[in-house]
C-alpha positions in Angstrom: 2.7 -20.6 -52.5 5.6 -20.4 -55.3 6.3 -16.7 -56.2 6.9 -17.1 -59.7 3.8 -19.3 -60.1 1.4 -16.5 -59.2 1.7 -14.0 -62.1 -0.1 -17.4 -64.1 -2.8 -17.9 -62.2 -5.9 -16.2 -63.3 -9.7 -16.2 -61.9 -11.6 -19.1 -63.1 -14.8 -17.5 -63.1 -13.6 -13.8 -63.9 -9.9 -14.4 -65.5 -9.0 -12.0 -63.5 -5.6 -11.9 -62.1 -4.9 -13.3 -58.5 -3.5 -11.7 -56.3 -2.4 -12.9 -52.0 -5.3 -11.7 -49.5 -4.0 -9.7 -47.1 -4.0 -10.8 -43.8 -6.9 -8.1 -42.5 -8.3 -9.4 -45.5 -8.9 -12.8 -44.9 -9.2 -12.0 -40.7 -12.3 -10.1 -42.0 -13.5 -13.0 -44.4 -12.7 -15.5 -41.6 -15.1 -13.3 -39.2 -18.2 -13.6 -41.8 -17.7 -16.9 -42.5 -18.5 -17.7 -38.7 -21.3 -15.7 -38.3 -22.9 -17.0 -42.0 -22.0 -14.4 -44.4 -19.7 -15.7 -46.9 -21.6 -18.3 -49.3 -19.6 -20.5 -52.0 -20.5 -19.2 -55.7 -22.9 -22.6 -55.6 -24.7 -21.0 -52.6 -22.8 -23.3 -50.1 -22.3 -22.4 -46.3 -18.4 -22.5 -45.5 -17.5 -21.8 -41.8 -13.7 -23.3 -42.1 -11.6 -20.1 -43.6 -7.6 -21.0 -43.9 -5.4 -18.6 -43.1 -3.9 -17.6 -46.4 -5.5 -17.3 -49.8 -5.9 -15.6 -53.2 -8.7 -12.9 -54.8 -9.2 -11.4 -57.6 -8.5 -8.5 -58.9 -12.2 -7.4 -58.4 -12.4 -8.4 -54.7 -15.3 -10.3 -56.0 -13.8 -14.1 -55.3 -11.4 -15.6 -52.4 -9.8 -18.5 -53.2 -8.4 -20.8 -49.8 -4.7 -21.7 -50.1 -4.7 -25.1 -48.2 -0.8 -26.0 -47.3 0.9 -24.8 -50.8 -2.5 -25.7 -52.7 -4.9 -22.8 -54.2 -8.6 -24.4 -54.3 -9.1 -22.7 -58.2 -12.3 -24.9 -58.6 -15.0 -22.0 -59.4 -17.3 -24.1 -57.9 -15.9 -23.9 -54.1 -15.2 -20.1 -54.8 -15.9 -18.2 -51.3 -18.1 -15.3 -52.7 -17.2 -12.0 -51.6 -20.5 -9.5 -51.6 -20.1 -6.0 -52.9 -21.8 -4.5 -49.7 -19.5 -6.2 -47.6 -16.5 -5.9 -50.2 -16.2 -2.0 -48.5 -16.3 -2.9 -45.3 -13.3 -6.4 -46.2 -11.6 -2.7 -47.2 -11.7 -0.7 -44.9 -11.0 -3.6 -42.0 -7.6 -4.2 -44.4 -7.0 -0.8 -44.5 -6.8 0.1 -40.5 -4.3 -2.3 -40.9 
């Protein structure tokens, strides 16, 4: 993603700034998605998480990057449940 564009992007749900998701975050989200524990905002199950994405400042929503394009549709946002946010944060800190 183009570096100058990132500061302009906002989460379509919370209106918080978006930031690049750390590789450890994405790896944990991929692992959770494979086990069926990750859902989209509208409740759909997702299993194919690309290797890059954006997260909002409060780490509640993940937006996958497909190539250089961020999927910022609110209904496609991947929900990070609060109970899993600490797990993901801990995994990111260990790496």
